[in-house]
N, C-alpha and C positions, 0 to 999 in steps of 0.2 A: 681084336680080342675083347670080349665082354667078360668082366669078372663080377659075378653076382647074378644069379638067374632067378631073382625074385620078381614080383609083379612089374616093377618099373623097368628092370632090365629086360624082362621078356617082352614088354610092350615095345621097347626100342628095337629089340631083335626082330620081332614080327613086322614092325614097320620097315626095317631095312630089307627083309626078305620080300615083303610085298612090293617094295620099290624096285626089286630086281637084283639085289645083291646075291651073287652066287653063293650057295650054301658052303662051298669049300673055301670061301673067303671069310667065313665067320667062325671064330673059335670061342666056345663057351667054357668058362671055368667056374666051377662051383663045387665045394667039397661035399655038400649035402643037397643035391638037386631034388626039388619036389616033383609031384606028379605032373604039374603043368610044364615044367622044364623038360621032363622026360618025354612028354607028349610032343612038344615042339621039336625036340631033337629027332624023334622017330618020324614025324611028319615031313621033316625037311632033310633027312639023312645027315644029321649033325652028330658029332661026338661031344660029350660033356666031359671035360678034363677035370680031375679032382684037384690038380694043382697046375701052375703055369710053368714049371721047370722045363727048360729046353725050348721054350717058345718065345721068340723075340718079336714082339708086335710092332707094326708101323703105327697103329692107333690102339690105345688101351682105354677102354671105358670102364670106369669104376662105379658099380651100382650096388654097393654094399652098405650095411648099416654103419652109421658114424661110430658107434661104440666098438666096432670090430676093425676100424680102419688101420690102426697102428699095427695090429697083427698081420693084416692083409698086405700092407705096404712092405713089411719086413720080408714076407715071402716073395713079393714081386720084384724087389730091388735087383736081384741078379739078372732079370730078363729085360730090364729097361736099357735101351740103347740110345745113341745120339739121334736116331731117326724116329724115336717113339714120341708121339703126341699123346698126352694124358688128358682125358676128359672125365671129370668127376661129377657125379650127381648126388654125392653124399652131403646131407644137410649139415651146415655148420663147420665143415672141415675146410680151413683156409688154404689159399694157394701157397702161403708160406709153409704150412705144415705138409702139404702134399709135395712141394718141391724138396723140402728137407728129407722127407721120408722115402722119396723115390729117386732122389739124386738127379733131378732134371728140372729146368725152368720152363720147359715147353708144356705148360699146364693151362687148361681151360676148366673153370669151375662153373657148373650150371645147376639150376634148380627147375626141373620139370614138375608136373603134377599128374595125378592119377588118371584124368581123362586121356592121357597119352595112350592108355590101353585101347582106345578106339580112334586114335588119331585126332582127338579134339583137345589136346593139352596145350599148354603154353609154358615155355621155358625162359627163365632169365639167365643170362650168361655173362661172364667176365673173363677176359684173357689175361694170363700172367705176363709179366714184363718181357719175358724171352719168347713168347708166342708171336709168330709172324702172321701176316695177313693170310697166307695160305692156310695156316692152322685155324684161324677164325672161320675161313670158308669151309674147311673140312668139318669143323665142329658144327657149323650151321647146317650143313647137309645131313649130319648124323642126327642132330636134335630135331630137324624138321620132320623126321619120320613120326615124331610124337605130336606135331602141331606147330603152332607159331613159335618164333624165337625172337626175344628182345635182348639186345646187348646193352650193357652198362659199363661206364668207365670206372666207377668206384666199387670195389668189392663189398664195402659195407652195405651197399644197396641190396645185395643178395639176402641179407637178413630180413629186410622188408619184403622182398619178393617171396621168401620162404613163408613169411607170416601172412601175406595176402593171397597169393595164388597157389603156393606150395601146399599150405594147409587149408586153403579156401574151400575145396570140394567138401571137406568134412563139415564146414560151417553150413553149406547148402543142404547137406544130408540131414544135419540137425534141425534146420529150418523145416524140412519135410516132416520130421518126427514131431516137432512142436506144433505145426499146422494140423497134423492128423490128430494129435492129442486135444487140440482146441475143438476140432470137429466132434470128437467123442464127448467132450464136455457139453456140447450142444445137442447131444442125443443121437448122433449118428453111430451106426455099428462100426467097430474098430476097423474091419477090413475095408468097409466102404470109405471111411474117413481117410485111410491110408491111400486107397486108390485115387481119391480126389486130390489129395495133397501131392502125390507123386506126379500125376499127369499134369497138374497145374504148373509145377516147376519145370517139367519137361517141355510143356507147350510154351511157357514164357521164355525159356532159354532158346528154343527154336525160333520164336518170333524175334527175339533180340538178335539172333544170328542173321535172320533174313532182312531185318530192318536196320539200317545204319544210324537211325535217329538216336540221340542220347537217351540213356536210361531214364532220365528225368522226364523227357518228352513222352516216352512209352508209358511211364507211370501216369502222367497227366491224361493220356488218351483213354485210360481205363477208369478215370476218376470223374464222375459226374458231381457238380456242385451240390453239396448238402445230401449226397447219396450215401449208400452203404459203404462203398470203398472209402469215401472221404471220412466217414465216421471212424473206420478202422485206422486210417492213416493219421488221424488226429492223435491216436495213441502211439503208433509206431514212430511218428515224427516229432513227438514231444521232446522237451529238453532232457528227460530221463528215458527216452525211447531207444530205438534200435541203433541209431548212429553212435551215441556215446558208449553203448554196450559193445558195439563192434570195435570201436577204437580201443577199448580196454582189452578185448580179446586178442586183437592183432598185436597190441603192445606186449602182451604176455607171451605170444608166440615168438615175437622178435627177440625178446629177452632170453628165451630158452635157446634160440638159434645161436645167439652170441655166447651163451654159456657152453654150448657144445663146441663152438669154435675155440674156446680157451682150453678145452680138454679136461 
């Protein structure tokens, strides 16, 4: 059962279906499904249930907004059975809160990111104390539909995962915006600057995927001594450059994740 048919939930659902999950094994629950959810349901002969009453799942995947989790858990409590494995991808909602709200300790908490929509995501995951090895394997299989899966022993690490990879795609998109704006400042037409910035990041990401060399080596491969790239990196790699800015940004994201976890 998948509760929450937003972008991330639908990305997982599409991955499961593409991997061969029979459509009659997937139950979608969303009180207000959007057009994308309805299209997925129609294309795959799925029903979208407005509530989960009467449906006792073997696996329950929670893909809802953290702010609505308490209300959602209250509605799901009657359908949780001893056989139910809960996998939550809600940012900041702790295993302790999930276990208390759903009445089970078989909980896995995970944080995927939006490239899951094309199978290029990465998820960090932590298993609750009562989750067994079979539960971890099942959660890995589910999350692998979105991309790579990394397991952590400490739940506190998920706040850092949220700040780095969970929110990270937005940082990259903002980099594209900033690079395009810099191009406009140098006299390029806005649409041309954006085309150059977008494809540069797309190409660099594809190159990094194809080449296992460290990012530092790939950077050095582009940088000629005393050349144009070196001149730009002198600014980006200065003491007040990109790294300390990113450290502050990730720290702010982690702090917000911890605040969400406290409720």
